[in-house]
C-alpha positions as CSV (number, residue, x, y, z in Angstrom):
1,M,34.3,-356.9,40.8
2,P,38.0,-356.1,41.4
3,S,39.6,-357.5,44.5
4,P,40.4,-355.0,47.3
5,P,44.0,-353.6,46.9
6,A,46.4,-352.9,49.7
7,P,46.0,-349.5,51.3
8,G,47.3,-346.7,49.1
9,K,47.8,-349.0,46.1
10,L,45.9,-349.9,43.0
11,S,44.5,-353.3,42.5
12,P,46.2,-355.7,40.1
13,E,43.1,-355.6,37.9
14,L,43.2,-351.8,37.6
15,L,46.9,-351.8,36.9
16,R,46.4,-354.3,34.0
17,S,43.5,-352.2,32.7
18,L,45.6,-349.0,32.6
19,Q,48.2,-350.6,30.3
20,G,46.7,-349.2,27.1
21,I,46.6,-345.6,28.2
22,K,49.9,-345.1,30.0
23,S,53.3,-344.2,28.8
24,V,56.4,-345.2,30.8
25,R,59.0,-342.6,31.7
26,R,62.3,-343.0,33.4
27,F,63.5,-340.4,35.9
28,A,67.1,-340.0,37.1
29,K,67.7,-339.3,40.8
30,G,66.7,-335.7,41.5
31,A,64.5,-335.4,38.4
32,T,61.1,-333.7,38.8
33,L,58.0,-335.6,37.8
34,F,55.8,-332.6,38.3
35,Q,56.1,-329.2,40.0
36,E,54.0,-327.4,42.5
37,G,52.0,-324.6,40.9
38,F,52.0,-326.1,37.4
39,A,48.7,-327.3,35.7
40,A,47.9,-330.9,36.5
41,T,48.4,-332.7,33.2
42,G,47.8,-336.2,34.5
43,V,48.7,-338.8,37.1
44,Y,51.9,-340.7,37.6
45,L,52.0,-344.3,38.7
46,V,55.3,-345.2,40.4
47,E,56.5,-348.5,38.9
48,T,60.0,-348.8,40.4
49,G,62.0,-346.5,42.6
50,E,60.9,-343.9,45.1
51,V,59.5,-340.3,44.7
52,R,59.8,-337.6,47.3
53,M,56.6,-335.5,47.7
54,L,57.8,-332.0,48.6
55,L,55.5,-329.4,50.2
56,P,56.4,-325.7,50.0
57,D,56.7,-324.1,53.4
58,G,55.9,-320.5,52.5
59,L,59.5,-319.4,53.1
60,G,60.9,-320.6,49.8
61,Q,62.0,-324.0,51.3
62,K,60.5,-327.4,50.7
63,Q,59.5,-329.9,53.3
64,L,59.4,-333.7,52.8
65,L,55.7,-334.6,53.0
66,E,56.1,-338.3,52.2
67,V,58.1,-340.8,50.1
68,A,56.0,-342.7,47.5
69,G,57.0,-346.2,46.3
70,A,56.0,-348.7,43.7
71,G,52.3,-348.9,43.1
72,T,51.5,-345.4,44.3
73,L,49.4,-343.0,42.2
74,L,50.6,-339.4,42.3
75,G,48.8,-336.2,41.3
76,L,45.4,-337.9,41.7
77,S,43.4,-335.2,43.5
78,E,44.7,-332.4,41.3
79,S,44.0,-334.4,38.1
80,M,40.5,-335.2,39.3
81,T,39.7,-331.5,40.0
82,G,41.7,-329.9,37.2
83,D,43.7,-327.8,39.8
84,R,47.4,-327.1,39.8
85,Y,49.7,-329.5,41.5
86,R,50.0,-328.6,45.1
87,V,53.3,-330.4,45.8
88,T,56.5,-331.2,43.8
89,A,57.3,-334.8,43.0
90,E,61.0,-335.6,42.7
91,A,62.7,-338.9,42.1
92,S,64.8,-339.8,45.2
93,E,66.5,-342.5,43.2
94,Q,66.4,-343.9,39.6
95,T,62.6,-344.2,39.1
96,T,60.3,-345.6,36.5
97,A,56.8,-344.1,36.4
98,A,53.8,-344.5,34.1
99,F,52.2,-341.2,33.0
100,I,48.5,-341.2,32.2
101,P,47.2,-337.9,30.7
102,R,44.3,-336.4,32.7
103,E,41.7,-336.6,30.0
104,E,42.5,-340.2,29.2
105,F,42.3,-341.1,32.9
106,L,39.0,-339.4,33.4
107,K,37.6,-341.1,30.2
108,F,38.9,-344.4,31.6
109,L,37.0,-343.9,34.9
110,R,33.8,-342.9,33.0
111,E,34.0,-346.2,31.0
112,H,35.1,-348.4,33.9
113,G,32.8,-347.4,36.8
114,D,33.9,-350.4,38.9
115,F,37.4,-348.8,39.2
116,S,36.0,-345.4,40.2
117,M,35.4,-346.7,43.7
118,Q,39.1,-347.5,44.0
119,V,39.9,-343.9,43.1
120,V,37.4,-342.7,45.8
121,R,39.1,-345.0,48.3
122,L,42.6,-343.7,47.4
123,L,41.4,-340.1,47.7
124,S,39.9,-340.9,51.1
125,Q,43.1,-342.5,52.3
126,E,45.0,-339.4,51.1
127,L,42.7,-337.2,53.1
128,H,42.9,-339.2,56.2
129,G,46.7,-339.3,56.0
130,L,46.7,-335.5,55.7
131,Y,44.4,-335.3,58.8
132,Y,46.9,-337.4,60.7
133,K,49.9,-335.3,59.6
134,F,48.1,-332.1,60.5
135,R,47.2,-333.4,64.0
136,S,50.8,-334.5,64.5
137,I,52.1,-331.1,63.5
138,T,49.6,-329.1,65.5
139,A,50.1,-331.3,68.6
140,H,53.5,-329.5,69.0
141,P,52.6,-325.8,69.4
142,G,55.1,-323.1,69.0
143,R,57.2,-321.9,66.1
144,P,57.2,-324.3,63.2
145,R,60.7,-325.4,62.3
146,H,62.2,-326.2,59.0
147,R,62.9,-329.9,58.7
148,P,65.7,-331.2,56.5
149,L,64.5,-332.8,53.2
150,H,65.3,-336.3,54.5
151,E,63.0,-335.8,57.5
152,Q,59.4,-336.6,56.6
153,L,56.5,-334.7,58.2
154,N,54.6,-337.2,60.4
């Protein structure tokens, strides 16, 4: 049984197991890993650097939802459901990320049931993080304001 990973991260065992199905890509600062509204083609595992997760605000602007660092899996919920990406992922510095195509990732999880629970845990952590951010935002009633891209939603 894999050892429990740090919150929001994959276990070292799972990282090693993914070696055969991932392809490493390099992204310059400002490059887009995936775009909100586009079909989810797979997941990205940040290996080095940082990725800004940008949320559309409905007015044509983007809000900084969070900054993802090394060991973070991006596009997980959309890849699991087959939906479109709900956010835009943009490299905030020179970044290396492994891409795992959706079908390969799903096949891997079917064949490695012990790692499926890690994915469930990651999705649960994502959901609880969104609950927290929503509560923080709604705790301040009134007109929502546009935050600069460097200011993360809490």
